[in-house]
N, C-alpha and C positions, 0 to 999 in steps of 0.2 A: 596307208591313211591319207588321204588329204588333210591338210589345215584349213580352217576356216576362220575367217575374220567377218565379223558384223559391222554395221552400218557404222554406228557410234566410232567404233574405233578406225574405220576408213578415212573418216571424216577428219579425225583429230590427225591420224598420219599424211593426210591429204594434206591439210595446212600446213604439215612440216615437210613438203616436196615427196611424199611417197610416188615410186612407179606403176601406173595403173596399165594394164593391158587387156584392152577391150577386145574380146573372142568372137564378136557379133560381125554379120555381113556389112558390107559398107551403107547399103541403106538404114538399117536399125543404127548404124553409128551416127549420121549425119541427121538422124530425125533427134538425137539427143545422148549427148556421152559427158563423163565426168570431164572437165576441163584437164587438157594434158593426157588424157589417155592416148596410148600409143595402139592404132588399128592391128590386130593380126587375126585377121578373120580364120575361125576354127579349120574351114575345108580348104586353107592351105598354110596354118600355122608352121610349119617346119619351114616353109620358106620366105616366113616374115619374121624371123629372129634374130636378126642384125641388132637393131636399135636396143634388145633387151638386155639388160645387166646383168652379170652372174656374181657380182660383188654386192646387191642389196636384194632385198625383198622383192618380189615381182606379187603385185595384188592384181588377180585376174579376174575379170569382170563378164559377165555377159548381158543377158537380159533377166534372167530370174534366180541364177546359181546354179542351174543345171550343166550348162556348156562350161562353164569356168572350173567347175569341179573335175570334170574329164582332162581338161587342158591344165589344170595345175597340177595333177595328176603327171602327164606326159612330160611336163617342164623339170617336175621333181627329178622325173628319171632320167631327163637328160642333165642335169644337175644343176638346175637354177633352184633357188630358195622360192618355192613359189607358193602362194596361198590363194584359195577362192575364195571371192566375196559373196556371202549369203544374200539372199535376195535379190542379188545384181543389180540393175540400173533402175527397175522399177523400185527398188525400194530405197537405192540412192536418193531419186526424187520424190518419192514419199515423204523422205525424211528432210525435204527442203534444201538437199545438196544442190550445189550449183552446176549448170548445165548449158555446155554447148550444143548449138545447132546450127545445120549449113552444111553447105558443100564440101567435101575432101580438098585439102589443101593440093595444089599442082605438084 
């Protein structure tokens, strides 16, 4: 069973430096993401896990919370301490969380 975290909890944890893994596709990510979120698209997540820490909670986020549940489950099975963010980036934005927009860093 995937553990879930709500937006108020993520907002508080983000302020304390939480690790956020965004599993959306690049075009979605550049249209607006949680500041500091690391992009690891669901379509190629297993090849993008290099920067994902094993020694802290990984907050997995997508647009609405569906993909993040699947990917948090996968990461948990791989030994990561992963939680899925309920409501995803849409809920983060609706709650007034800070957002970064723009091109991917080279």
